[in-house]
C-alpha positions, 0 to 999 in steps of 0.5 A: 523235614524235622518235626516241629517242636511246638506241634509236638509240645501241643500234641503231648499236652492236648492229645490222646494216645491215638491222635499222637500215634496218628500224627506220628505216622503221618509225619513219618510217612512224609519224612520217608517220602522226602528222604526218597525224593532227596535220594533220587534227586527229585523235587516235589514238583518232579513227583507232582509231574510223575503223579499228574498232580498239582504242586500244591496237592503234593505239598499238602500230602508231604506236610505230614498233616494229610491223611494219605490213603493206602491207595495214595501211598501205593501210587507214590511208591510206584512213582518213586520205585521204592516202598515208603512203608513196610509191613511184616 
């Protein structure tokens, strides 16, 4: 998923540095999940089934506009068998 230029332009003009960082992190996490799904040959529906969630909820999570909790990220990592984010 490529970042939407219209959204990026809007954020650049109308957002604080904190908001820009927040949105950037959310999009980066969503892009990482998409990359792992692609690598595994999974669809969003496959992830939804694995997590016992609706397709719509997973779609919302992977839009890059949803504030995933650390707990949600850990659940996704367990389902995928890979880390989504790493910390030093």
